[in-house]
N, C-alpha and C positions, 0 to 999 in steps of 0.2 A: 232452795238449799235445806230449809229448815225441815221440809216434808222428807228429803232424802235421808236426813240424820234420824227422824223417827223411824223410817222404814228398816234403816241398818240396824238401830238399837233393838227393834222388834224381833228382827232376825236373829241377832245376837242371843236375845232372851229366849227365843224358841230352840235355838241350838242348845243353849246351856241346859234347858230344862229336858230336852230330848236326850242328850247325853246323861244327865243324871237318871232319867228313867231307863234307860239302857243298861247303865251300870247296876242299877238296883235290879232289874230284871235277870242280868247275867249272874249276879250274886246269888239270887234265889235259884236259878237253874242248877248252879254248881252245887249248892247246897242240896238240892233234891237228887241230883245225880249221886252225891257222896252217900246219902242215906239209902238209896237203892243198892248202891256198892256194898254197903255194910250189911244190908239184908241177904244180898247175893252171897257174901262171904259166909253167913251163918247157914244159909242152906247147903253150901258147897264145901263146907268144913272138913268132911272125911275125905273127899276127893282132893281137896287142897292139900292135906297132909300127906297123901300119896304122890301127888305133884312135887311137892317140896322134897321128899325123900328121894325120889328119882332124879331130880335136878341136882341134889347135893351129893349123890352118889356118883354123879357123872364128872364132878369137879375133880376127882382123884384126891381131895383133901379130907380128913387128915391122911398123910402118907402111911401105908402099911395097914390101914384100916378099911374095913368094908361096912357101909352104912346098913344096918339091919332093920330097924324099925324107928318110927317117929310118932309119937304121941302127942298132939296138940292139946294144950290144957286151956282152962278158962281165962288165963290171964292174957289180956288183949289191949292194944292201944291201936288207934288209927292217928295218922299224921299226914300232912301234906308237904311235899318238897317246896321249899321256899323259892327255888328257881323255876322249875317245870310245872309245879301245880299238880303233880301225879299225887294220887292217893297211895299211901303205904299202909299196910297192916302189919304191926309187930306183936307176934304170937308166942306165948310161953310154948316150949317144947321139951318133952323128954326125949332123948335120942339115945339108942344103943347101937353099938358097933361089935363086930368081930375082927380078929385079926386076920389079915389077908394071908393065904397060904405060901409059905416060903418068905415071907415079909419080915422086917426088921422088930415087928410088935408081936411076934408069936408066942413069945416066952414071957411077955408082960402080963402080970396077973390082973392089973387094973383094966385091961382092954374091955372086959365085960361089964364093968360098971356103967349104971345109966348116967348120962351127962344132961345138964340142964341148960338150955340155950333160949334165944329169941329167935324165931324163924322169921324171915322178911319176906312179905308178899307185896306186889305192886299191881294196881288196877290200871290196866292199859287196854284201849280200843274195846271197852266193855267187858273184860274178862280178868279175872284174878290170876296172876302168873307169879313164878318164882323161879329166880336163878340159883336157888340152893344155898343162899346166903344165910349163914347162922351166926349170930353173936353169942358165944359161948360165956357161961357163967354169969350172964346178966339177965335179969328179968326184964320184960317190955319197958317198964319206966325207966330203968336204969339204962338201957339201950337208946331209949329216946333222949335221954339226957346226955349221953355220950355224943349223939348226933344232933344236939339242939341247934347247932348253927346252919345245918341244912334241912332240919325237919321242924315243922310247927305242928304240935298236937292239937287234934280235934277234941272237943268236949261231947 
């Protein structure tokens, strides 16, 4: 019986060490993937601005306006969704609109003013994507603070 206990405890110890090593390896893998995603974002920045503009225009919001231009700026933060683990990029953007012909906004003078927003991107299946989500009037740090319950900032 004493021999069985030693073997059992040895097996438990091996399982615990293996579990710890696996978690450590997995954490290192995630960190490396996130770092590669950040580098990929930097390389694809121009194309991602165009992707964002196209996706945002397709939402039909704000009503009566047509998305004309989106210029991503240097203000950027990366965060991880606390539930899904997905990587998000929060990027400052200057956005310009024009009034939709025949729409309610045609006579509004402020339509042509450049708006500041945080453009939201998500890294899925090895590619940066955007659904056109913009957090208007907030810088990336402010947007991250607004969503701090669901996002954890990366340093």
